[in-house]
C-alpha positions as CSV (number, residue, x, y, z in Angstrom):
1,X,54.2,-121.2,15.0
2,X,54.6,-118.7,17.5
3,X,52.7,-118.1,21.0
4,X,52.9,-114.7,22.6
5,X,52.1,-112.7,25.8
6,X,51.6,-109.5,25.1
7,X,52.2,-106.1,27.0
8,X,49.7,-104.7,24.5
9,X,47.3,-106.8,21.8
10,X,47.8,-106.0,18.5
11,X,44.2,-106.0,16.7
12,X,42.7,-108.8,14.6
13,X,41.9,-106.9,11.8
14,X,41.4,-103.4,10.4
15,X,39.3,-100.6,12.6
16,X,35.7,-100.1,11.6
17,X,35.0,-96.5,13.1
18,X,34.2,-95.0,16.7
19,X,30.6,-95.5,18.2
20,X,29.1,-94.5,21.2
21,X,26.7,-96.4,23.4
22,X,24.5,-94.8,26.3
23,X,24.7,-97.1,29.5
24,X,23.3,-96.2,32.4
25,X,24.0,-92.4,31.8
26,X,27.3,-93.0,30.5
27,X,28.8,-92.7,27.0
28,X,31.0,-95.8,25.8
29,X,33.2,-95.1,22.9
30,X,34.3,-98.3,21.4
31,X,35.7,-99.8,17.9
32,X,34.8,-102.5,16.2
33,X,36.8,-105.0,14.0
34,X,36.7,-108.0,12.5
35,X,38.4,-111.4,13.8
36,X,39.7,-113.7,12.2
37,X,38.0,-116.5,9.8
38,X,38.7,-118.8,13.5
39,X,37.3,-116.4,15.4
40,X,34.1,-117.3,17.0
41,X,32.9,-115.6,19.5
42,X,32.9,-111.9,20.4
43,X,35.9,-110.6,22.2
44,X,35.6,-107.0,24.1
45,X,38.7,-106.0,25.4
46,X,39.9,-102.5,27.3
47,X,43.1,-101.6,25.4
48,X,46.2,-99.8,28.0
49,X,45.3,-96.9,26.5
50,X,41.7,-97.0,27.7
51,X,40.2,-97.8,24.2
52,X,37.5,-100.0,23.8
53,X,37.8,-102.7,21.4
54,X,34.8,-105.1,20.1
55,X,35.8,-108.5,18.1
56,X,33.6,-109.7,16.1
57,X,33.2,-113.4,14.3
58,X,33.1,-112.2,10.7
59,X,29.3,-114.0,10.4
60,X,28.1,-111.8,12.9
61,X,26.4,-108.4,12.1
62,X,27.4,-104.9,13.3
63,X,24.7,-104.9,15.9
64,X,26.0,-107.9,18.1
65,X,29.1,-105.5,18.9
66,X,26.3,-103.2,20.5
67,X,24.5,-105.5,22.1
68,X,28.1,-106.8,23.9
69,X,28.9,-103.6,25.0
70,X,25.6,-103.3,26.4
71,X,26.4,-106.4,28.2
72,X,29.3,-105.9,29.7
73,X,29.1,-101.9,29.9
74,X,29.5,-102.3,34.0
75,X,32.7,-104.0,33.6
76,X,33.9,-102.0,30.9
77,X,33.6,-98.5,32.8
78,X,35.4,-100.3,36.0
79,X,37.8,-101.1,33.7
80,X,38.3,-97.8,31.9
81,X,38.6,-96.3,35.8
82,X,41.4,-98.7,36.7
83,X,43.3,-98.0,34.1
84,X,43.1,-94.3,34.5
85,X,44.3,-94.8,38.5
86,X,47.5,-96.8,36.7
87,X,50.7,-94.7,37.7
88,X,51.7,-92.7,34.3
89,X,55.2,-92.8,33.5
90,X,57.8,-89.4,33.5
91,X,60.3,-88.3,31.0
92,X,63.8,-90.3,31.9
93,X,67.0,-88.1,31.2
94,X,69.1,-90.8,31.8
95,X,71.4,-88.2,34.3
96,X,73.3,-89.2,37.7
97,X,71.2,-89.1,40.5
98,X,67.5,-90.7,38.7
99,X,65.5,-93.1,39.7
100,X,65.4,-95.8,37.6
101,X,62.9,-99.1,38.3
102,X,64.9,-102.7,38.9
103,X,62.8,-105.8,39.8
104,X,60.1,-103.4,41.1
105,X,61.8,-100.9,43.5
106,X,63.2,-97.9,42.3
107,X,66.9,-96.9,42.4
108,X,68.9,-94.2,42.3
109,X,71.5,-94.3,39.3
110,X,74.8,-93.6,40.4
111,X,77.5,-92.9,37.1
112,X,80.8,-93.5,37.5
113,X,82.5,-91.9,34.8
114,X,86.4,-92.4,33.2
115,X,86.8,-94.5,36.7
116,X,86.6,-91.4,38.3
117,X,83.7,-91.2,41.3
118,X,81.2,-88.4,40.8
119,X,79.6,-89.8,44.1
120,X,81.3,-92.4,47.1
121,X,81.4,-95.6,46.6
122,X,81.7,-98.3,49.2
123,X,84.3,-100.5,46.6
124,X,85.4,-101.0,42.8
125,X,83.8,-104.2,43.1
126,X,80.3,-102.9,43.3
127,X,80.8,-101.1,40.2
128,X,77.5,-102.1,37.3
129,X,75.7,-103.8,40.5
130,X,72.4,-102.9,42.6
131,X,73.5,-102.6,45.8
132,X,71.7,-101.0,48.6
133,X,73.5,-98.0,50.7
134,X,72.1,-97.5,53.7
135,X,68.3,-96.7,53.0
136,X,69.3,-95.7,49.4
137,X,69.2,-98.5,46.8
138,X,71.7,-97.9,43.9
139,X,72.2,-99.3,40.2
140,X,75.9,-97.9,40.7
141,X,77.0,-97.7,36.6
142,X,80.3,-97.3,34.8
143,X,80.4,-95.2,31.6
144,X,83.1,-93.8,29.4
145,X,80.7,-90.3,29.2
146,X,77.7,-88.9,31.0
147,X,76.3,-88.4,27.6
148,X,72.3,-89.0,28.0
149,X,72.4,-91.5,25.4
150,X,76.0,-93.5,26.3
151,X,74.5,-93.5,29.8
152,X,71.0,-95.5,28.5
153,X,73.2,-97.7,26.3
154,X,74.9,-98.9,29.5
155,X,71.9,-98.9,31.6
156,X,70.5,-101.2,28.6
157,X,73.0,-103.6,28.8
158,X,73.3,-103.9,32.7
159,X,69.2,-104.9,32.2
160,X,70.2,-107.3,30.2
161,X,72.8,-108.9,32.3
162,X,70.1,-108.6,35.4
163,X,67.2,-110.3,34.0
164,X,70.0,-113.0,32.2
165,X,71.1,-114.2,35.9
166,X,67.0,-113.8,37.7
167,X,66.1,-116.0,34.8
168,X,68.9,-118.5,35.0
169,X,68.3,-118.4,38.8
170,X,64.6,-119.1,38.5
171,X,64.5,-121.8,35.8
172,X,66.8,-123.4,38.2
173,X,64.1,-123.2,40.7
174,X,60.6,-123.8,39.0
175,X,62.1,-126.1,36.8
176,X,62.7,-129.1,38.7
177,X,58.6,-128.9,40.7
178,X,56.9,-129.1,37.1
179,X,57.1,-133.3,36.6
180,X,56.5,-132.8,32.8
181,X,59.2,-130.9,31.8
182,X,62.0,-132.6,31.1
183,X,64.9,-130.1,30.6
184,X,65.4,-126.5,31.5
185,X,63.6,-124.5,28.2
186,X,66.4,-123.0,25.7
187,X,65.7,-119.0,26.3
188,X,66.8,-115.5,25.4
189,X,66.0,-112.1,26.0
190,X,65.6,-109.1,23.8
191,X,64.0,-105.5,24.2
192,X,60.4,-105.3,22.6
193,X,57.4,-103.2,22.7
194,X,54.7,-105.0,22.3
195,X,55.2,-108.3,23.6
196,X,56.2,-109.6,27.5
197,X,57.5,-112.7,26.1
198,X,56.7,-115.2,23.2
199,X,57.2,-119.6,22.5
200,X,58.1,-120.5,19.4
201,X,56.7,-123.6,18.0
202,X,60.0,-125.5,18.5
203,X,60.2,-124.6,22.3
204,X,62.4,-121.2,22.2
205,X,61.2,-119.0,25.1
206,X,62.3,-115.4,24.4
207,X,61.6,-112.7,27.2
208,X,61.1,-108.6,27.2
209,X,64.3,-107.5,28.8
210,X,62.0,-104.9,30.5
211,X,60.5,-107.6,33.4
212,X,63.7,-106.9,34.5
213,X,61.9,-103.4,35.5
214,X,59.1,-105.5,37.2
215,X,58.3,-106.8,40.2
216,X,59.5,-110.5,40.8
217,X,56.1,-112.5,40.4
218,X,55.1,-110.4,37.1
219,X,58.6,-111.6,36.0
220,X,57.8,-115.6,37.2
221,X,54.2,-115.3,35.2
222,X,55.4,-114.3,32.2
223,X,58.0,-116.9,32.2
224,X,55.6,-119.7,33.4
225,X,53.1,-118.3,30.5
226,X,55.6,-119.3,28.5
227,X,56.7,-122.2,29.9
228,X,53.2,-123.9,30.0
229,X,53.4,-123.1,25.7
230,X,55.6,-126.3,25.7
231,X,52.8,-128.6,27.3
232,X,50.0,-127.2,25.4
233,X,50.5,-125.5,22.2
234,X,47.9,-122.6,22.3
235,X,45.1,-120.5,24.3
236,X,42.5,-123.6,24.4
237,X,41.3,-124.4,27.8
238,X,43.6,-127.4,28.4
239,X,46.4,-124.3,28.0
240,X,45.0,-122.5,30.7
241,X,44.7,-125.2,32.9
242,X,47.8,-126.4,32.9
243,X,48.8,-122.4,33.2
244,X,46.8,-122.7,36.7
245,X,48.4,-125.8,38.0
246,X,51.9,-123.7,37.6
247,X,50.7,-120.3,38.8
248,X,47.0,-120.6,40.8
249,X,46.7,-116.7,41.1
250,X,48.1,-115.7,37.1
251,X,45.2,-113.5,37.2
252,X,46.0,-111.7,40.0
253,X,49.9,-111.0,38.5
254,X,48.7,-110.5,35.2
255,X,46.6,-107.8,36.2
256,X,49.3,-106.7,38.3
257,X,51.5,-106.4,35.3
258,X,49.3,-104.6,33.5
259,X,49.2,-101.9,36.1
260,X,53.0,-101.8,36.0
261,X,53.4,-101.9,32.6
262,X,53.3,-97.9,31.3
263,X,56.6,-97.7,34.2
264,X,58.1,-101.0,33.1
265,X,58.2,-99.9,29.0
266,X,59.1,-96.7,29.8
């Protein structure tokens, strides 16, 4: 069994159509889904795309979805306004001088093509590293060609190297503080579109390479979210109690990661 921290949740069942409910003079559009047989409670979800979903236990009537929307209308409208305020990504062209995220900071991409410096570099040793030059933070990248596809691939490899270094460093810092953790868990990274991370039943943690673009505390949150699954292999109240001990402000950081997600996943 695999437990995941989702960047965007997957539905539990087929969509049953778009409904509308008038709440305090404002129309709320929502879809109704049927949950798995294990679901016992109604869940209201506002997705990153600004869509409202009601997931019902199989034994409840559709009218219960309307009652749920009516009872949480204020919260739903607040969440929709919050999501609308999130920054939206701009298209990326992978050209020299373009800005790309690294640990929550926009860095200017500086390309070094076939060993010929297109811009001044302090030293060759800094090529392929994120360095600060004056007031500008740079990602200096050696590429065979400045073709956007080539640059994209090289930047991905650079991100992968950086997140591997960062995770190794953070695990060395965090694991000794967790008394029930006997050893540093097995981990890996890969590019994912829907999950921030996952933990298998055998204890292997996978983290999304895109996380290296987010602020460091967001990466810590996903890492600790998955480490908590080594203690509780579920999303029960016991699991969230473990996560609370590891990261008391996890809810705030999760919200922060959610706000960053359109930019981080770009």
